[in-house]
C-alpha atoms as a printed R data frame, in Angstrom:
    type eleno elety resid chain resno       x      y       z
1   ATOM     1    CA   MET     A     1   0.075  0.016   0.036
2   ATOM     2    CA   ASN     A     2   1.391  3.367  -0.618
3   ATOM     3    CA   ILE     A     3   1.349  6.459   1.485
4   ATOM     4    CA   GLY     A     4  -1.737  7.937  -0.681
5   ATOM     5    CA   GLU     A     5  -3.517  5.020  -0.304
6   ATOM     6    CA   THR     A     6  -2.388  5.236   3.737
7   ATOM     7    CA   ILE     A     7  -3.560  8.767   3.815
8   ATOM     8    CA   ALA     A     8  -6.879  8.100   1.638
9   ATOM     9    CA   ILE     A     9  -7.446  5.831   4.373
10  ATOM    10    CA   GLU     A    10  -6.950  7.895   7.387
11  ATOM    11    CA   PHE     A    11  -9.125 10.825   5.999
12  ATOM    12    CA   ASN     A    12 -12.282  8.273   5.118
13  ATOM    13    CA   ASP     A    13 -12.135  8.542   8.688
14  ATOM    14    CA   PHE     A    14 -11.748 11.602   9.490
15  ATOM    15    CA   SER     A    15 -14.201 13.092   7.169
16  ATOM    16    CA   LYS     A    16 -16.957 12.254   9.780
17  ATOM    17    CA   ASN     A    17 -16.304 15.326  11.733
18  ATOM    18    CA   TYR     A    18 -13.769 16.647   9.516
19  ATOM    19    CA   THR     A    19 -14.747 20.596   9.872
20  ATOM    20    CA   LYS     A    20 -15.221 20.302  13.737
21  ATOM    21    CA   ASP     A    21 -12.085 18.612  14.399
22  ATOM    22    CA   MET     A    22 -10.259 21.298  12.093
23  ATOM    23    CA   ILE     A    23 -11.102 23.820  13.759
24  ATOM    24    CA   GLY     A    24 -10.213 22.130  17.366
25  ATOM    25    CA   CYS     A    25  -7.133 20.995  16.037
26  ATOM    26    CA   VAL     A    26  -5.690 23.590  14.133
27  ATOM    27    CA   PRO     A    27  -4.791 26.903  15.251
28  ATOM    28    CA   HIS     A    28  -6.150 29.795  13.570
29  ATOM    29    CA   TYR     A    29  -8.111 27.475  11.221
30  ATOM    30    CA   LEU     A    30 -11.236 29.764  10.378
31  ATOM    31    CA   SER     A    31  -8.628 32.464   9.890
32  ATOM    32    CA   LEU     A    32  -6.144 30.675   7.455
33  ATOM    33    CA   ILE     A    33  -9.540 29.387   5.120
34  ATOM    34    CA   SER     A    34 -11.151 32.861   4.720
35  ATOM    35    CA   SER     A    35  -8.092 34.097   4.011
36  ATOM    36    CA   PHE     A    36  -8.261 32.459   0.757
37  ATOM    37    CA   THR     A    37 -10.920 34.985  -0.150
38  ATOM    38    CA   LYS     A    38  -9.966 38.130   1.771
39  ATOM    39    CA   HIS     A    39  -6.574 38.707   0.271
40  ATOM    40    CA   PHE     A    40  -6.926 38.361  -3.338
41  ATOM    41    CA   PRO     A    41  -6.338 41.837  -5.410
42  ATOM    42    CA   ASP     A    42  -9.959 43.555  -6.265
43  ATOM    43    CA   ASN     A    43  -9.778 43.152 -10.425
44  ATOM    44    CA   PHE     A    44  -8.972 39.293  -9.651
45  ATOM    45    CA   LYS     A    45 -11.732 37.146 -11.545
46  ATOM    46    CA   PRO     A    46  -9.957 33.443 -11.894
47  ATOM    47    CA   THR     A    47 -12.369 31.536 -13.949
48  ATOM    48    CA   SER     A    48 -10.391 27.947 -13.800
49  ATOM    49    CA   ILE     A    49  -9.858 26.530 -10.054
50  ATOM    50    CA   LEU     A    50  -7.286 23.723  -9.198
51  ATOM    51    CA   ASP     A    51  -7.913 22.932  -5.348
52  ATOM    52    CA   LEU     A    52  -4.990 20.548  -4.496
53  ATOM    53    CA   GLY     A    53  -6.405 18.288  -1.218
54  ATOM    54    CA   CYS     A    54  -9.787 19.177  -1.461
55  ATOM    55    CA   GLY     A    55 -10.853 17.096   1.711
56  ATOM    56    CA   ASN     A    56 -14.290 18.006   2.570
57  ATOM    57    CA   GLY     A    57 -14.239 20.931   0.285
58  ATOM    58    CA   ASN     A    58 -14.000 23.500   3.252
59  ATOM    59    CA   VAL     A    59 -11.519 26.110   0.724
60  ATOM    60    CA   THR     A    60 -13.788 25.460  -2.815
61  ATOM    61    CA   ALA     A    61 -16.800 26.833  -0.458
62  ATOM    62    CA   GLN     A    62 -14.919 30.282   0.581
63  ATOM    63    CA   LEU     A    63 -14.350 30.484  -3.531
64  ATOM    64    CA   ILE     A    64 -17.542 29.548  -5.089
65  ATOM    65    CA   PRO     A    65 -19.563 32.277  -3.589
66  ATOM    66    CA   CYS     A    66 -17.063 35.137  -5.190
67  ATOM    67    CA   PHE     A    67 -16.560 32.915  -8.809
68  ATOM    68    CA   PRO     A    68 -20.151 31.196  -9.056
69  ATOM    69    CA   LYS     A    69 -19.695 30.974 -12.652
70  ATOM    70    CA   ALA     A    70 -15.844 28.942 -12.289
71  ATOM    71    CA   LYS     A    71 -14.958 26.133 -13.619
72  ATOM    72    CA   PHE     A    72 -13.399 24.421 -10.393
73  ATOM    73    CA   THR     A    73 -11.098 21.057 -10.470
74  ATOM    74    CA   LEU     A    74 -11.044 18.766  -7.075
75  ATOM    75    CA   VAL     A    75  -8.552 16.751  -5.952
76  ATOM    76    CA   ASP     A    76  -7.999 14.604  -3.379
77  ATOM    77    CA   ALA     A    77  -6.881 10.983  -2.130
78  ATOM    78    CA   SER     A    78 -10.033 10.477   0.414
79  ATOM    79    CA   ALA     A    79 -12.774  9.011  -1.714
80  ATOM    80    CA   ASP     A    80 -15.367  9.906   1.108
81  ATOM    81    CA   MET     A    81 -13.764 13.449   0.839
82  ATOM    82    CA   ILE     A    82 -14.666 13.957  -2.852
83  ATOM    83    CA   ASN     A    83 -18.326 12.181  -2.144
84  ATOM    84    CA   LEU     A    84 -18.794 14.972   0.492
85  ATOM    85    CA   CYS     A    85 -17.811 17.719  -2.060
86  ATOM    86    CA   ARG     A    86 -20.250 16.376  -4.593
87  ATOM    87    CA   SER     A    87 -23.109 16.224  -2.617
88  ATOM    88    CA   GLN     A    88 -22.321 20.002  -1.587
89  ATOM    89    CA   PHE     A    89 -21.450 21.334  -5.156
90  ATOM    90    CA   LYS     A    90 -23.754 20.267  -6.884
91  ATOM    91    CA   ASN     A    91 -25.087 23.026  -8.567
92  ATOM    92    CA   TYR     A    92 -21.814 24.175  -9.885
93  ATOM    93    CA   ASP     A    93 -19.377 23.575 -12.705
94  ATOM    94    CA   VAL     A    94 -17.160 20.795 -10.605
95  ATOM    95    CA   VAL     A    95 -14.822 18.061 -11.675
96  ATOM    96    CA   TYR     A    96 -13.261 15.903  -9.485
97  ATOM    97    CA   ALA     A    97 -10.194 13.442  -9.530
98  ATOM    98    CA   ASN     A    98  -9.643 10.847  -6.433
99  ATOM    99    CA   THR     A    99  -6.493 10.718  -6.511
100 ATOM   100    CA   TYR     A   100  -3.422 11.547  -4.550
101 ATOM   101    CA   PHE     A   101  -2.226 15.431  -5.449
102 ATOM   102    CA   LYS     A   102   1.140 14.398  -6.149
103 ATOM   103    CA   ASN     A   103  -0.323 12.120  -8.896
104 ATOM   104    CA   PHE     A   104  -2.526 14.577 -10.561
105 ATOM   105    CA   LEU     A   105  -1.586 14.906 -14.273
106 ATOM   106    CA   PHE     A   106  -0.822 19.018 -14.415
107 ATOM   107    CA   LYS     A   107  -1.571 20.585 -17.874
108 ATOM   108    CA   GLU     A   108  -0.120 23.762 -18.896
109 ATOM   109    CA   GLY     A   109  -1.453 26.789 -18.630
110 ATOM   110    CA   SER     A   110  -5.001 25.824 -17.490
111 ATOM   111    CA   TYR     A   111  -5.601 27.795 -14.429
112 ATOM   112    CA   ASP     A   112  -6.409 31.105 -13.154
113 ATOM   113    CA   LEU     A   113  -6.357 29.821  -9.408
114 ATOM   114    CA   ILE     A   114  -4.811 27.126  -7.923
115 ATOM   115    CA   VAL     A   115  -5.443 26.671  -3.869
116 ATOM   116    CA   ALA     A   116  -4.100 24.062  -1.591
117 ATOM   117    CA   GLY     A   117  -5.697 24.174   2.164
118 ATOM   118    CA   PHE     A   118  -3.285 22.110   4.827
119 ATOM   119    CA   SER     A   119  -2.537 19.998   1.872
120 ATOM   120    CA   LEU     A   120   1.246 20.047   1.300
121 ATOM   121    CA   HIS     A   121   2.778 19.204   4.784
122 ATOM   122    CA   HIS     A   122   2.502 15.832   3.108
123 ATOM   123    CA   CYS     A   123   5.083 16.469   0.628
124 ATOM   124    CA   ASP     A   124   8.932 15.793   1.201
125 ATOM   125    CA   GLU     A   125  11.097 18.712   0.175
126 ATOM   126    CA   ASN     A   126  11.478 17.256  -2.834
127 ATOM   127    CA   GLU     A   127   8.382 16.638  -3.756
128 ATOM   128    CA   LYS     A   128   7.197 19.684  -2.880
129 ATOM   129    CA   GLN     A   129   9.668 21.554  -5.048
130 ATOM   130    CA   ALA     A   130   8.549 19.431  -8.229
131 ATOM   131    CA   LEU     A   131   4.984 20.133  -7.184
132 ATOM   132    CA   PHE     A   132   5.894 24.295  -7.359
133 ATOM   133    CA   LYS     A   133   7.080 23.954 -10.431
134 ATOM   134    CA   ASN     A   134   3.767 21.700 -11.974
135 ATOM   135    CA   ILE     A   135   1.668 24.378 -10.345
136 ATOM   136    CA   TYR     A   136   3.855 27.277 -12.016
137 ATOM   137    CA   ILE     A   137   3.966 25.512 -15.733
138 ATOM   138    CA   SER     A   138  -0.039 24.555 -15.032
139 ATOM   139    CA   LEU     A   139  -0.979 28.264 -13.929
140 ATOM   140    CA   LYS     A   140  -1.827 30.600 -16.971
141 ATOM   141    CA   LYS     A   141   0.275 34.274 -16.742
142 ATOM   142    CA   GLY     A   142  -1.102 35.931 -14.064
143 ATOM   143    CA   GLY     A   143  -2.459 33.650 -12.724
144 ATOM   144    CA   MET     A   144  -2.368 32.941  -8.585
145 ATOM   145    CA   PHE     A   145  -0.956 30.267  -6.064
146 ATOM   146    CA   SER     A   146  -2.613 29.937  -2.563
147 ATOM   147    CA   CYS     A   147  -1.872 27.909   0.320
148 ATOM   148    CA   SER     A   148  -2.444 27.731   3.937
149 ATOM   149    CA   ASP     A   149  -0.400 25.237   6.103
150 ATOM   150    CA   LEU     A   150   1.872 24.626   8.924
151 ATOM   151    CA   MET     A   151   4.947 25.893   7.518
152 ATOM   152    CA   ILE     A   152   7.881 24.940  10.163
153 ATOM   153    CA   SER     A   153  10.152 22.224  10.295
154 ATOM   154    CA   LYS     A   154  10.421 18.941  12.237
155 ATOM   155    CA   THR     A   155  14.365 20.032  12.569
156 ATOM   156    CA   ASN     A   156  13.620 24.017  13.257
157 ATOM   157    CA   PRO     A   157  14.799 24.666  16.676
158 ATOM   158    CA   ASN     A   158  11.499 26.292  17.177
159 ATOM   159    CA   HIS     A   159   9.674 23.030  16.748
160 ATOM   160    CA   ALA     A   160   9.504 21.824  20.757
161 ATOM   161    CA   LEU     A   161   7.781 25.254  21.566
162 ATOM   162    CA   LEU     A   162   5.467 25.543  18.696
163 ATOM   163    CA   LEU     A   163   4.246 21.305  19.629
164 ATOM   164    CA   HIS     A   164   3.830 22.694  23.178
165 ATOM   165    CA   GLN     A   165   1.949 25.670  22.514
166 ATOM   166    CA   TRP     A   166  -0.214 23.171  19.927
167 ATOM   167    CA   LYS     A   167  -0.992 20.333  22.488
168 ATOM   168    CA   GLU     A   168  -2.182 23.428  24.567
169 ATOM   169    CA   PHE     A   169  -4.660 24.429  22.570
170 ATOM   170    CA   VAL     A   170  -5.463 20.786  21.309
171 ATOM   171    CA   ASN     A   171  -6.179 19.559  24.625
172 ATOM   172    CA   ASN     A   172  -8.028 22.585  25.519
173 ATOM   173    CA   ASN     A   173 -10.592 21.845  22.752
174 ATOM   174    CA   PHE     A   174 -10.381 18.031  23.544
175 ATOM   175    CA   PRO     A   175  -9.387 17.685  27.004
176 ATOM   176    CA   ASP     A   176  -9.376 13.179  26.989
177 ATOM   177    CA   GLU     A   177  -6.153 13.971  25.346
178 ATOM   178    CA   LYS     A   178  -6.897 11.011  22.904
179 ATOM   179    CA   LYS     A   179  -7.509 13.951  19.908
180 ATOM   180    CA   TRP     A   180  -3.657 15.036  20.400
181 ATOM   181    CA   THR     A   181  -2.639 11.186  20.585
182 ATOM   182    CA   TRP     A   182  -4.187 10.733  16.909
183 ATOM   183    CA   LEU     A   183  -3.367 13.803  15.694
184 ATOM   184    CA   MET     A   184   0.832 13.671  16.827
185 ATOM   185    CA   GLU     A   185   0.646  9.636  15.960
186 ATOM   186    CA   HIS     A   186  -0.592 11.091  12.104
187 ATOM   187    CA   TYR     A   187   1.855 13.580  12.480
188 ATOM   188    CA   GLU     A   188   4.720 11.500  12.981
189 ATOM   189    CA   ALA     A   189   3.769  9.327  10.328
190 ATOM   190    CA   PHE     A   190   2.675 11.510   7.633
191 ATOM   191    CA   ASP     A   191   3.228 15.128   8.232
192 ATOM   192    CA   LYS     A   192   6.492 16.493   6.528
193 ATOM   193    CA   PRO     A   193   5.925 19.783   7.141
194 ATOM   194    CA   THR     A   194   9.382 22.551   5.817
195 ATOM   195    CA   ASP     A   195   9.823 25.662   7.186
196 ATOM   196    CA   TYR     A   196   8.200 28.696   5.113
197 ATOM   197    CA   THR     A   197  11.412 30.056   4.077
198 ATOM   198    CA   ASN     A   198  13.019 27.154   2.133
199 ATOM   199    CA   GLN     A   199   9.327 27.260   0.267
200 ATOM   200    CA   ILE     A   200  10.035 30.760  -0.065
201 ATOM   201    CA   VAL     A   201  13.018 29.842  -2.327
202 ATOM   202    CA   TRP     A   202  12.040 27.060  -3.783
203 ATOM   203    CA   LEU     A   203   8.738 29.103  -5.404
204 ATOM   204    CA   LYS     A   204  11.245 31.169  -6.316
205 ATOM   205    CA   ASN     A   205  12.877 28.502  -8.306
206 ATOM   206    CA   ALA     A   206  10.076 27.582  -9.939
207 ATOM   207    CA   GLY     A   207   9.781 30.861 -11.318
208 ATOM   208    CA   PHE     A   208   7.397 32.701  -9.013
209 ATOM   209    CA   ASN     A   209   8.590 36.020  -8.139
210 ATOM   210    CA   LEU     A   210   6.395 38.078  -5.934
211 ATOM   211    CA   ILE     A   211   5.711 36.083  -2.783
212 ATOM   212    CA   GLN     A   212   3.827 37.302  -0.079
213 ATOM   213    CA   ILE     A   213   2.338 35.874   3.401
214 ATOM   214    CA   PRO     A   214  -0.721 37.932   4.460
215 ATOM   215    CA   PHE     A   215  -1.387 36.183   7.399
216 ATOM   216    CA   ARG     A   216   0.513 34.428  10.310
217 ATOM   217    CA   LYS     A   217   0.164 33.335  13.744
218 ATOM   218    CA   ALA     A   218   3.462 31.863  14.524
219 ATOM   219    CA   TYR     A   219   4.018 29.230  11.684
220 ATOM   220    CA   TRP     A   220   0.830 28.990  10.641
221 ATOM   221    CA   MET     A   221   0.660 30.867   7.423
222 ATOM   222    CA   TYR     A   222  -1.295 31.659   4.648
223 ATOM   223    CA   LEU     A   223   0.521 32.461   1.414
224 ATOM   224    CA   GLN     A   224   0.293 33.867  -2.283
225 ATOM   225    CA   THR     A   225   2.119 34.508  -5.417
226 ATOM   226    CA   VAL     A   226   1.687 35.439  -8.836
227 ATOM   227    CA   LYS     A   227   3.187 33.526 -11.700
């Protein structure tokens, strides 16, 4: 069983209470998700949007009211997550790819906007660099890439403090500590967060120039950049 299939199984189970669990497990989750629409230029009107690792559609749900006539492509390894999106967005122009987004077939110059909400931390350093290059190629000129995620590596000197603060946050919301235990098991097995400074370098290497972080609380960040 490959890692994409394993993560899919994990999130098929997690999908049952996804939004509630994300709010309780991810500091500043609602602010990070709402950032996907708060920081666009006023004249930015994408007609083709790709959501990488769409989950239950929380990022797309922010975008659809702003761009209701856009064509959306939603990618996720979890069939249950895809089904949640199908039921939620059935009245809009949405196509789905039930695959691990690292295996998604990117097409050159196809999208005005590519988004990733709490999904890229599943990629290691080499995979992120390759993905950024694919994202750049797949965007139209003037297109935008934006993502929200935890952007600190496990080897960063500040990682221990981050974990301490994160644990306090989660256990305040789920006092029996079972959620924190599950979260850390998943984090150790699947998550490969990288420092935002490295990601900025990799984005520049892929071709991006103007890279901004409009929302940041510690290492919980929303980043956007334009081709």
